[in-house]
Structure formats: C-alpha cells, structure tokens
C-alpha positions as CSV (number, residue, x, y, z in Angstrom):
1,X,53.8,114.1,44.2
2,X,53.6,112.3,41.3
3,X,57.0,112.1,39.7
4,X,58.1,111.5,36.3
5,X,59.2,108.2,37.3
6,X,56.0,106.7,38.5
7,X,54.9,105.6,34.9
8,X,58.4,104.4,33.9
9,X,58.7,100.9,34.3
10,X,62.3,99.9,35.5
11,X,64.0,98.4,32.9
12,X,66.4,96.1,34.7
13,X,64.3,93.0,34.4
14,X,64.5,93.1,30.6
15,X,67.8,92.6,30.6
16,X,67.6,89.3,32.6
17,X,64.8,88.5,29.9
18,X,67.1,89.4,26.9
19,X,70.0,87.1,28.2
20,X,73.3,89.2,29.0
21,X,76.4,87.5,27.3
22,X,79.4,88.5,28.9
23,X,81.7,91.8,26.4
24,X,84.5,93.1,27.0
25,X,84.1,95.4,30.2
26,X,86.4,96.9,32.9
27,X,89.8,95.7,33.1
28,X,90.6,93.1,35.9
29,X,92.2,94.0,39.3
30,X,95.2,91.6,39.5
31,X,98.2,93.0,39.1
32,X,101.1,90.9,37.6
33,X,104.2,90.3,39.3
34,X,107.4,91.2,37.3
35,X,110.2,88.7,37.6
36,X,112.8,91.2,38.8
37,X,113.1,95.2,39.5
38,X,114.9,97.3,37.0
39,X,115.4,101.0,36.6
40,X,112.9,103.0,35.1
41,X,112.8,106.5,34.0
42,X,109.9,108.8,35.5
43,X,107.2,109.0,33.1
44,X,105.8,112.4,32.9
45,X,102.8,111.4,30.5
46,X,99.7,108.8,30.2
47,X,97.4,107.7,33.0
48,X,97.7,107.3,36.5
49,X,98.2,103.6,36.6
50,X,101.2,103.9,33.9
51,X,102.6,106.6,35.3
52,X,102.9,105.1,39.0
53,X,104.4,101.7,37.5
54,X,106.8,104.4,35.3
55,X,106.0,102.7,32.2
56,X,105.0,103.9,28.5
57,X,101.4,104.5,28.3
58,X,99.6,104.5,25.0
59,X,97.1,107.3,26.0
60,X,94.1,105.4,24.8
61,X,90.5,106.7,25.6
62,X,88.7,105.8,27.7
63,X,91.4,103.9,29.2
64,X,94.6,102.5,28.0
65,X,95.1,99.4,26.2
66,X,98.8,98.7,28.3
67,X,96.5,98.6,31.4
68,X,93.8,96.2,29.9
69,X,96.1,94.7,28.1
70,X,98.3,93.6,31.4
71,X,95.1,93.2,33.1
72,X,95.5,96.1,35.9
73,X,93.0,99.0,36.4
74,X,93.0,101.8,34.3
75,X,92.5,105.0,36.7
76,X,92.5,107.4,34.0
77,X,94.3,110.5,33.0
78,X,95.0,113.9,34.3
79,X,92.4,116.8,33.7
80,X,94.3,118.9,30.8
81,X,96.2,121.8,32.1
82,X,96.1,125.3,30.8
83,X,93.0,127.3,30.2
84,X,89.8,125.8,31.6
85,X,87.3,124.4,28.6
86,X,84.6,125.2,31.4
87,X,83.0,127.2,33.7
88,X,84.6,128.2,36.3
89,X,81.3,126.5,38.6
90,X,82.7,123.0,37.6
91,X,85.8,123.8,39.7
92,X,86.3,121.2,42.7
93,X,84.4,122.5,45.5
94,X,86.7,122.8,49.1
95,X,87.6,119.7,50.5
96,X,86.5,120.8,53.8
97,X,82.8,120.6,52.9
98,X,83.1,117.0,52.2
99,X,82.7,114.2,55.3
100,X,85.7,114.0,57.3
101,X,85.6,110.2,56.7
102,X,86.0,110.6,53.2
103,X,89.3,109.6,51.8
104,X,90.3,111.2,48.4
105,X,91.3,108.3,45.8
106,X,91.9,109.0,42.1
107,X,88.5,109.1,40.3
108,X,88.4,108.8,36.2
109,X,89.3,112.2,34.9
110,X,86.9,113.5,32.0
111,X,86.6,116.3,29.4
112,X,83.7,117.6,30.3
113,X,83.0,119.9,27.4
114,X,83.2,116.6,25.2
115,X,80.8,114.5,27.3
116,X,78.0,117.1,28.7
117,X,75.4,118.7,26.7
118,X,75.4,121.8,28.9
119,X,76.9,123.1,31.7
120,X,74.6,121.7,34.1
121,X,75.4,118.5,33.1
122,X,78.9,119.1,34.0
123,X,78.6,120.6,37.3
124,X,75.9,117.8,38.8
125,X,78.4,115.2,37.2
126,X,81.5,117.0,38.9
127,X,79.2,117.1,42.7
128,X,78.4,113.2,42.0
129,X,82.0,113.0,41.6
130,X,83.8,115.0,44.2
131,X,80.7,114.6,46.5
132,X,77.9,112.2,46.5
133,X,80.4,109.3,45.5
134,X,82.1,109.4,48.6
135,X,78.9,110.0,50.5
136,X,76.8,107.2,49.1
137,X,80.0,104.7,49.9
138,X,80.3,105.6,53.3
139,X,82.8,104.3,55.3
140,X,83.4,101.1,53.5
141,X,86.3,100.5,51.0
142,X,85.5,100.3,47.5
143,X,86.4,102.0,44.5
144,X,83.1,101.4,43.3
145,X,81.4,104.8,43.7
146,X,83.7,106.9,42.9
147,X,86.0,104.9,40.2
148,X,84.7,102.1,38.4
149,X,81.5,103.9,37.9
150,X,82.2,107.5,36.3
151,X,85.0,105.2,34.4
152,X,82.4,103.2,32.4
153,X,80.4,106.2,32.0
154,X,82.8,107.8,30.0
155,X,82.0,105.4,26.9
156,X,78.1,104.6,28.2
157,X,76.0,107.9,28.0
158,X,72.8,105.9,29.7
159,X,75.2,105.7,33.5
160,X,76.4,109.2,32.7
161,X,72.9,110.5,32.5
162,X,72.3,108.1,35.9
163,X,75.2,109.9,37.6
164,X,74.0,113.5,36.8
165,X,70.8,112.8,38.3
166,X,72.2,111.3,41.4
167,X,74.6,114.9,41.6
168,X,71.3,116.8,41.2
169,X,69.9,114.8,44.2
170,X,72.8,115.6,46.3
171,X,72.5,119.6,45.3
172,X,68.9,119.5,46.3
173,X,69.8,118.3,49.9
174,X,72.6,120.1,50.5
175,X,71.4,123.2,48.8
176,X,70.7,126.5,50.3
177,X,66.9,126.6,49.3
178,X,66.5,123.5,50.8
179,X,65.3,124.5,54.7
180,X,64.3,120.8,55.5
181,X,67.8,119.2,54.5
182,X,66.1,116.0,53.0
183,X,65.2,114.3,49.7
184,X,61.3,115.6,50.1
185,X,60.6,117.7,46.8
186,X,59.4,121.6,47.9
187,X,58.6,124.3,45.8
188,X,62.1,126.4,47.0
189,X,63.8,123.1,45.2
190,X,61.1,122.3,42.2
191,X,63.8,123.1,39.4
192,X,66.7,120.9,40.8
193,X,64.3,118.2,41.7
194,X,62.4,117.7,38.1
195,X,65.9,118.1,36.1
196,X,67.1,115.3,38.3
197,X,63.6,113.4,37.0
198,X,64.6,114.3,33.5
199,X,68.0,113.2,33.9
200,X,66.8,109.7,35.3
201,X,64.3,109.4,32.4
202,X,67.3,109.9,30.2
203,X,69.5,107.1,31.7
204,X,66.3,104.8,31.6
205,X,65.4,105.2,28.0
206,X,69.3,104.7,27.3
207,X,69.1,101.8,29.2
208,X,65.8,100.4,26.9
209,X,67.8,101.6,23.8
210,X,70.7,99.0,25.2
211,X,68.6,96.2,25.1
212,X,66.7,96.7,21.7
213,X,70.6,97.2,19.9
214,X,71.2,94.0,21.7
215,X,74.0,95.3,23.4
216,X,74.4,93.0,26.2
217,X,77.0,93.3,29.2
218,X,76.7,92.2,32.4
219,X,78.5,94.7,34.5
220,X,77.0,97.6,33.1
221,X,73.5,95.9,33.8
222,X,74.6,95.5,37.4
223,X,75.9,99.0,37.2
224,X,72.7,100.7,36.1
225,X,70.8,98.4,38.5
226,X,72.3,99.7,41.6
227,X,72.3,103.5,40.2
228,X,68.4,103.2,39.8
229,X,68.1,101.7,43.4
230,X,69.9,104.4,44.7
231,X,67.8,107.4,42.6
232,X,64.7,105.3,43.3
233,X,65.3,105.1,47.1
234,X,66.1,108.6,47.3
235,X,63.1,109.8,45.4
236,X,60.9,107.9,48.3
237,X,59.7,105.1,45.1
238,X,60.5,101.8,47.4
239,X,58.0,99.5,45.2
240,X,59.9,100.7,42.2
241,X,63.5,99.8,44.6
242,X,62.0,96.9,45.4
243,X,61.3,95.6,41.9
244,X,64.3,96.8,40.8
245,X,66.6,95.0,43.4
246,X,64.7,91.7,42.9
247,X,65.0,91.9,39.1
248,X,68.7,92.8,39.6
249,X,69.7,90.0,41.9
250,X,67.7,87.1,39.9
251,X,69.8,88.4,36.9
252,X,72.9,88.3,38.6
253,X,72.0,84.5,39.7
254,X,71.3,83.4,36.3
255,X,73.8,84.8,34.9
256,X,76.3,83.0,37.6
257,X,74.2,79.8,37.3
258,X,75.2,80.0,33.2
259,X,78.9,81.3,33.6
260,X,80.0,79.8,37.0
261,X,78.4,76.8,37.4
262,X,81.1,75.5,39.7
263,X,81.5,78.3,41.7
264,X,80.6,76.9,45.1
265,X,83.3,76.3,47.4
266,X,85.4,78.2,45.0
267,X,87.0,81.8,45.1
268,X,84.5,84.0,44.0
269,X,86.8,86.9,43.4
270,X,89.0,85.3,41.0
271,X,86.0,84.0,39.0
272,X,84.6,87.2,38.5
273,X,87.8,89.0,37.7
274,X,88.2,85.9,35.0
275,X,85.0,87.6,33.4
276,X,86.2,90.9,33.9
277,X,83.6,91.9,36.7
278,X,85.6,94.1,39.1
279,X,84.9,92.4,42.9
280,X,83.8,95.8,44.7
281,X,80.7,95.4,42.1
282,X,79.8,92.1,43.5
283,X,80.5,93.6,47.0
284,X,77.8,95.8,46.2
285,X,75.0,93.8,45.2
286,X,75.8,91.4,48.4
287,X,74.8,94.9,49.6
288,X,71.6,95.1,47.5
289,X,70.6,91.6,48.6
290,X,70.9,92.4,52.2
291,X,68.9,95.6,51.6
292,X,65.7,93.2,50.7
293,X,66.5,91.0,53.1
294,X,65.8,93.6,55.8
295,X,62.9,95.4,54.0
296,X,60.9,93.1,52.3
297,X,61.8,90.1,50.8
298,X,59.0,88.1,48.6
299,X,61.4,85.6,46.7
300,X,60.5,82.3,46.6
301,X,62.2,79.7,48.9
302,X,64.1,78.3,45.7
303,X,66.1,81.7,46.1
304,X,67.4,81.5,49.4
305,X,68.4,78.0,49.2
306,X,70.5,78.7,46.3
307,X,72.5,81.1,48.1
308,X,72.6,79.4,51.0
309,X,74.1,76.5,49.2
310,X,76.7,78.7,47.0
311,X,77.7,80.5,50.1
312,X,78.2,77.1,52.3
313,X,81.2,76.3,50.2
314,X,83.4,79.7,50.3
315,X,82.4,80.1,54.3
316,X,83.9,76.6,54.7
317,X,87.1,77.8,53.3
318,X,87.5,80.6,55.8
319,X,91.2,82.0,56.4
320,X,92.3,81.4,59.9
321,X,93.3,85.2,60.1
322,X,92.2,88.2,57.8
323,X,95.4,90.2,56.3
324,X,93.0,93.2,55.9
325,X,90.3,94.9,57.0
326,X,88.3,95.0,53.8
327,X,89.0,91.5,53.6
328,X,87.5,90.5,56.7
329,X,84.4,93.1,55.6
330,X,83.8,91.1,52.2
331,X,84.1,87.8,53.8
332,X,81.6,88.9,56.4
333,X,79.0,90.1,53.4
334,X,79.3,86.5,52.6
335,X,78.4,85.4,56.2
336,X,75.6,87.8,56.5
337,X,74.0,87.3,53.5
338,X,73.7,83.3,53.7
339,X,72.9,83.8,57.6
340,X,70.1,86.2,56.6
341,X,68.7,84.1,53.9
342,X,68.5,81.3,56.1
343,X,66.7,83.6,58.7
344,X,63.8,84.6,56.2
345,X,63.5,80.9,55.3
346,X,62.8,80.2,58.7
347,X,60.4,82.4,58.9
348,X,58.3,81.5,56.1
349,X,58.4,78.4,57.4
350,X,57.3,79.1,60.7
351,X,54.4,80.5,59.5
352,X,54.9,84.3,60.7
353,X,52.4,85.8,58.7
354,X,49.4,84.4,61.0
355,X,50.8,86.6,63.8
356,X,49.8,89.8,62.0
357,X,46.3,91.2,62.1
358,X,43.7,91.4,59.7
359,X,44.8,94.7,58.1
360,X,47.5,92.9,56.3
361,X,45.5,90.7,54.3
362,X,43.4,94.1,53.3
363,X,43.6,97.1,50.9
364,X,46.7,99.1,50.7
365,X,45.8,102.0,53.0
366,X,47.7,104.3,50.7
367,X,48.0,104.2,46.8
368,X,51.7,104.5,46.5
369,X,53.0,102.1,49.6
370,X,55.2,99.0,50.3
371,X,53.7,96.3,52.3
372,X,56.2,95.2,54.6
373,X,54.7,91.7,55.9
374,X,55.8,89.4,58.4
375,X,57.8,86.1,57.2
376,X,59.0,88.5,54.3
377,X,60.8,90.9,56.9
378,X,63.6,89.8,58.9
379,X,62.3,91.4,62.1
380,X,59.3,88.9,62.0
381,X,58.1,86.7,64.8
382,X,57.3,83.0,64.2
383,X,54.3,81.3,65.1
384,X,55.6,77.4,64.6
385,X,59.3,77.7,64.2
386,X,60.7,74.4,62.1
387,X,63.2,73.4,65.0
388,X,64.8,70.7,62.8
389,X,66.6,73.5,61.1
390,X,68.1,74.4,64.7
391,X,70.8,72.5,64.1
392,X,72.0,74.5,61.0
393,X,71.3,77.9,63.3
394,X,73.7,76.6,65.5
395,X,76.4,75.9,62.6
396,X,76.1,79.3,61.4
397,X,76.8,80.7,64.9
398,X,80.0,78.8,65.3
399,X,81.0,80.6,61.6
400,X,80.7,84.0,63.4
401,X,82.7,82.8,66.3
402,X,85.2,81.6,63.7
403,X,85.1,84.9,61.9
404,X,85.3,87.1,65.1
405,X,88.8,84.7,66.1
406,X,89.8,85.1,62.5
407,X,89.5,89.2,62.7
408,X,90.9,89.2,66.3
409,X,94.5,90.5,65.7
410,X,93.6,93.0,62.9
411,X,90.8,94.6,64.5
412,X,93.2,95.2,67.3
413,X,95.8,96.8,65.5
414,X,93.1,98.6,63.5
415,X,91.9,99.9,67.1
416,X,95.1,100.9,68.1
417,X,97.1,102.6,64.7
418,X,94.0,102.8,62.4
419,X,92.7,105.9,60.7
420,X,89.4,107.4,61.7
421,X,87.6,105.5,58.8
422,X,89.0,102.4,59.3
423,X,88.0,102.7,63.4
424,X,84.1,103.6,62.1
425,X,84.5,100.3,59.8
426,X,85.3,98.3,62.4
427,X,83.0,99.6,65.1
428,X,80.3,98.9,62.0
429,X,81.2,95.5,61.6
430,X,81.6,94.9,65.3
431,X,77.6,95.9,65.1
432,X,76.6,93.4,62.8
433,X,79.0,90.5,64.2
434,X,77.0,91.2,67.7
435,X,73.5,91.0,65.9
436,X,74.3,88.1,63.9
437,X,73.8,85.5,66.4
438,X,71.1,87.2,68.0
439,X,69.2,87.5,64.7
440,X,69.5,83.8,64.5
441,X,68.7,82.4,67.2
442,X,65.9,84.5,67.4
443,X,64.7,83.5,64.3
444,X,63.4,80.4,66.7
445,X,61.7,82.6,69.9
446,X,58.1,82.3,69.9
447,X,57.9,84.5,73.0
448,X,59.2,88.1,73.4
449,X,60.8,87.6,76.8
450,X,63.3,85.3,75.0
451,X,65.0,88.6,74.2
452,X,65.9,89.6,77.5
453,X,68.9,87.1,77.9
454,X,70.6,89.8,75.1
455,X,70.7,92.8,77.2
456,X,74.5,92.9,77.2
457,X,74.6,92.5,73.5
458,X,72.1,95.3,73.2
459,X,74.3,97.8,75.2
460,X,77.1,97.1,73.6
461,X,75.1,97.8,70.3
462,X,73.7,101.0,71.1
463,X,77.1,102.0,72.6
464,X,79.0,101.2,69.5
465,X,76.0,103.3,67.4
466,X,76.5,106.3,69.6
467,X,80.5,106.5,68.7
468,X,79.8,105.9,65.0
469,X,76.7,107.9,64.5
470,X,77.9,111.5,65.1
471,X,81.2,110.4,62.5
472,X,78.9,109.5,60.0
473,X,77.1,112.5,60.2
474,X,80.0,115.0,61.0
475,X,80.0,117.0,57.9
476,X,76.0,116.9,57.3
477,X,75.4,120.4,58.9
478,X,71.8,119.2,59.3
479,X,70.8,117.8,56.1
480,X,70.1,114.4,55.0
481,X,73.0,111.6,54.3
482,X,72.6,108.6,52.0
483,X,74.7,105.3,52.2
484,X,73.7,102.5,49.6
485,X,74.9,99.9,52.5
486,X,72.9,99.1,55.4
487,X,75.1,100.3,58.8
488,X,73.8,102.0,61.9
489,X,70.1,101.9,61.7
490,X,69.8,98.0,61.3
491,X,71.3,97.3,64.7
492,X,69.3,100.3,66.5
493,X,65.7,99.1,65.2
494,X,67.0,95.4,66.8
495,X,67.5,96.9,69.9
496,X,64.6,99.3,69.9
497,X,62.0,97.1,68.6
498,X,63.4,94.0,71.1
499,X,64.7,95.2,74.3
500,X,62.1,96.4,76.9
501,X,64.8,98.1,79.1
502,X,63.3,101.8,78.7
503,X,66.8,103.6,79.1
504,X,68.3,101.5,76.4
505,X,65.2,102.1,74.5
506,X,65.4,106.0,74.7
507,X,69.0,106.2,74.0
508,X,67.9,104.3,70.5
509,X,65.1,106.7,70.0
510,X,67.5,109.8,70.6
511,X,69.8,108.3,68.0
512,X,67.4,107.8,65.0
513,X,65.4,111.0,65.9
514,X,68.4,113.2,65.9
515,X,70.0,112.7,62.7
516,X,68.4,112.2,58.7
517,X,70.1,109.8,57.5
518,X,69.0,107.2,55.0
519,X,70.5,103.3,54.4
520,X,68.8,102.4,51.2
521,X,65.2,101.3,52.1
522,X,65.9,102.5,56.0
523,X,64.8,105.9,57.0
524,X,66.2,107.0,60.5
525,X,63.2,109.1,61.0
526,X,60.9,106.2,60.1
527,X,62.5,103.5,62.3
528,X,62.7,106.1,65.1
529,X,58.8,106.7,65.1
530,X,58.0,102.9,64.9
531,X,60.3,102.2,68.3
532,X,58.4,105.4,69.8
533,X,55.3,103.7,69.0
534,X,56.5,100.2,70.0
535,X,57.9,101.5,73.7
536,X,54.4,103.3,74.4
537,X,52.6,100.0,73.9
538,X,54.9,98.0,76.3
539,X,55.0,101.0,78.7
540,X,51.3,100.7,79.4
541,X,52.0,97.0,80.4
542,X,55.1,98.1,82.9
543,X,53.9,96.0,86.4
544,X,54.6,97.6,90.3
545,X,58.2,95.3,90.0
546,X,59.0,97.5,86.7
547,X,58.3,94.1,84.6
548,X,56.6,94.2,81.7
549,X,55.5,90.0,81.6
550,X,54.9,88.8,78.0
551,X,50.7,88.2,77.6
552,X,51.6,92.7,77.9
553,X,54.5,92.7,75.3
554,X,53.7,94.2,72.1
555,X,55.4,93.4,68.6
556,X,55.7,95.0,65.4
557,X,54.1,92.6,62.5
558,X,53.7,94.7,59.5
559,X,53.4,98.3,58.0
560,X,52.2,99.7,54.9
561,X,55.2,102.5,54.5
562,X,54.5,106.0,52.0
563,X,57.8,107.1,52.3
564,X,57.1,109.9,49.3
565,X,54.0,111.2,52.1
566,X,56.1,110.2,54.9
567,X,53.3,108.4,56.6
568,X,52.6,104.7,57.4
569,X,50.2,102.5,58.9
570,X,51.9,100.1,61.3
571,X,50.7,97.5,63.3
572,X,51.8,95.4,66.4
573,X,50.7,91.9,67.9
574,X,50.0,90.6,71.5
575,X,49.9,87.5,72.7
576,X,47.3,88.1,75.6
577,X,46.3,85.6,77.8
578,X,43.1,85.2,76.4
579,X,44.7,85.2,72.7
580,X,46.5,87.2,70.1
581,X,45.5,91.3,70.2
582,X,46.2,93.8,67.3
583,X,46.5,97.5,67.2
584,X,47.3,99.8,64.6
585,X,48.7,103.2,64.3
586,X,49.1,105.7,61.4
587,X,52.5,107.6,61.8
588,X,53.8,110.8,60.4
589,X,57.1,112.2,60.1
C-alpha cells in the first residue's frame, strides 16, 4: 500500500532547524505547601483542580489562570450538564470494553461542538481519550497520554488532528469489520484507514504552519514528535518513525545543551519543571530513546557519549530507597538509557558490522524497508570487543545492584498489597533489571556458548513474561494492542535469540506468536518468526549428547524489514571451524 504519508516529510527536524525558544506552556506539577490548614467552604464550580483544593476558580479556558499562577496542574473542567451538544455516538463507551489494567483518571474535558469540524472528528477524539490513551501508556504510571496531550490539543489544532488520527487507528483495529484485528489496510477498513491518514496530513500541515509562523514551543514540538512516532509505527512506516525519533531526540538534546547547561548531576525533574516541561513528557522521550537503541540506532558516537556523561552524575545521586513505584521506574529509565547507549558504543567499537554476511552491504531487497544492521542494534555480536571499556561495564552492573537494593522494600510492599496494574509494572521492571547485566556483559562476548551461564536468568524472564503477557492482552479479544514503551518483547527476544534450551525457546515462541502486540517498533509476530528460524538453524547442529557446540551455533546479525507488507529478509552467521558462514531467509507473517 502506498499510504498518503509516504510523500510527507516528517517535520520534527524542522523544529530543530528553526531553533526552538521556550514559550509559556503547561503548568508545573509542583503543588505549593500552605502554611496552615484553614476551613474552606465546598466549591461547586470551576476546574477539577480548584474544586479539589477548595479554592475559587477563575474558570478561564483552556486552563484556569489560578492554577498556572500557583504552579499546579489544571485538570480541566467537567462536561457541561443539560442536553448534549453532540451526537449520542460520542457518549463514553462501556468501561468494561477497556483493558482491565486501565485506571481511569480525570482527563481534560472539551467542548466538541466548538472544537471539531464534524461528528467523526469528535467520535475519534473521544475514542482516543477513553480507550487509545490508556492502551498506548500500557501499565506505566503517566498522565501524559490521557491528560497533558488532550489538554494541550485544546489550544493547538495540529495536536488535536494527530489525536483524532490515533483514535481512528484504534477504531480500525478493534472495529467489527477488521477480522485480522491488526493495523493492516484491508478493503473492509479502507474508509477509516484513509480518514486516519487525512487527519494525520492535517496534523503535519499544522506543524509546518506552526514553524512558518514562528511559533516555537519546545513542549508542543516534543508532543508532536511522539504522536508522529506512534502514528508512523502503527501504520508500519518504520523508516519515517526512525527519522522522526532521531530528529526529536536531537532537538531535545540541543535544547538541553542551550537551556540546561548545568544539568549533569542535578535533578532533571526540577529543571524541566522550571521550564514548564512536564516530567512525564521527558520520561516518554527516555522511552523513545530506548526504542531507537533496541531497533536501529545510527546516531554518532558523540550522542552516546553525551547521554552517558549526562546520566552518570544523576545516577551517582541514587537514593538509598525509592518512595514510590513510579520513582523507581523513572530512575530505572535513566539507568537503562545510560547503559544501552554504552552498549551500542561498545558494539560499534567492537566491529560488529564485520560479523554480517555480504547482503548487509548490498542493495535493499524491498522498496520501503528498514535495514537493522549490526553495530546499530543492541543485539549485535562484536568481532573484537574494546576490553578497555569493561571496567565501565562492571560499574554499570554495580549501579543495577544498587537500584535493586533501593527498590527491595517497595517491591515487597507492592507484591503484598499492590494493585494488579502495579504488579504488572513491577514484573516489567524485574524483567528489564534481570536483562540489564546480561546485556552489558554480553556486549563483550565473542562466543554464543558464553550465554549458557545465564540459563537461570532466562528462565526467570520467561516466567515473568508468562505472567505479564495475558494481563496486557486481557481485553484485546484477539485484536492488536499498541504500547508506546518497551515491555515484554525485548526480554522474550533476548531469551529466544541467545538461549539454546529448546524447551525454554519454544515457550518464548509460543508467547510471541499467541498475541498481536506492538511495542513501538517491536512486533510480536515478527519477533516470534525470527526466533523460529534461529531455533531451527541451531537444532540442525545439536549433537548426540543434546548439546550445540559453538561452531554449530547461529546468531542473527541483520534484517531488512518491511512491516507494511509483513515480510523481512533476515541474516544469520555461524563461526564454523573453517571460518564464518552466512545464511539468509525471507520471512512472512
């Protein structure tokens, strides 16, 4: 399919080109502490925040000036009472249709008749707010998707059109006419699909006009970036998504160098709030950074060095104990980013690209595909590891151990009394923290048998994934689920690619192929079929003792992926006794 978005240049890089300067944006999330409690009468009108604080609201739109003045989040206004101003089709859907893990929080209330051009826009916007926002965020604690983004869209049409486009995509995947339950274009959903593309075009046009008018706002630019990323990955335009993510992160790093020159070793949350940028948005960009690191990262070494040095100072100030699960998660994101930038740098220095067959350097086999190349992917295998960097690797493993100790008490309390959603987040944090030392040390592995020492850790990862995955997919009813953040798929891929225990590998394959889960770039079906091929190659070399010797083991090195046509050309390498051997296979799903 040649989508309408194929010929549209993703505009986020233009924000960087024009040099953003900060303009008043969303209110800070810091709530002032009052000197002494005093009796207040019940407040019946105004925004949710003022009513909760029992203070008089000035009822300004889109958010009240009192909240802005006092530096608190304005959570918007209740929907007007009385006769509805829009069609009955815009009424909230049955909460039972939402994922069991979704916890409803207040979202920004809007006036559809004033903001939307037609009923379909209002309907898709409502679908985003009531369903898609909760699906995109997954089990992670954030108000970005269901509060901040809808709130900002009241005053910014291009963000509103992007929201409508995402709502239309949710309608496609979970509509009655989509037998496949995925993000693919079919005759049965063509009308909704092209409606989503038209709304996306309007969003891109608005972003360009925003630049042309000289309206430069860093928070809106960053929100635009993550919404574009979501739409491009949902519509399988992975090259566009890579370019957009790289441009958005370049913009953020440039802005930080200019506006936060002393941020190294300081509390970044406080500094972001001083510039009226919400912490949840910055955490989302940490997630976007990890998406690139785990999919295809072609950024220069200086970018990795910048992130590593920026994070080192803050990680050195790790608290002895985390007060909340969200605090533990946010700090873990900082550790993950630092560690995986280090790993990509190590693999690039370790000549991982020389472990791939000649196809990597040839012409792309498909017209519109992403080349996931060794050295630019976190799962690459080095040829000559730079062992002078190994002491840093050990320090980073120590940081993971310190984080694990600092979270022990909070994790135990969550396991005992936490909600289902909190327990899912806890399990994901455990999966990623178990992965951490494996990924760090294996960046220096030149053999596949070295991974055998981690069999116990691999079993823990799979067991946790077996518990988490059904809960993530509980309400999907066989339909596709899209999460912005990385979750279970990278852990399952690590085990499937590196573990030669056949029983465990088959459990991984079963998990990946039993669901329709997309985590940003990562697709469960594609990952599962990669592992099927890797397993089949290895099983050919299993000897009479049930072992697979080093010279008979294969490891995946690169792939040309065309998500739109659901196919890829994947390559693998074997370090045979007589030299490197290569195989390639075209996979369809």
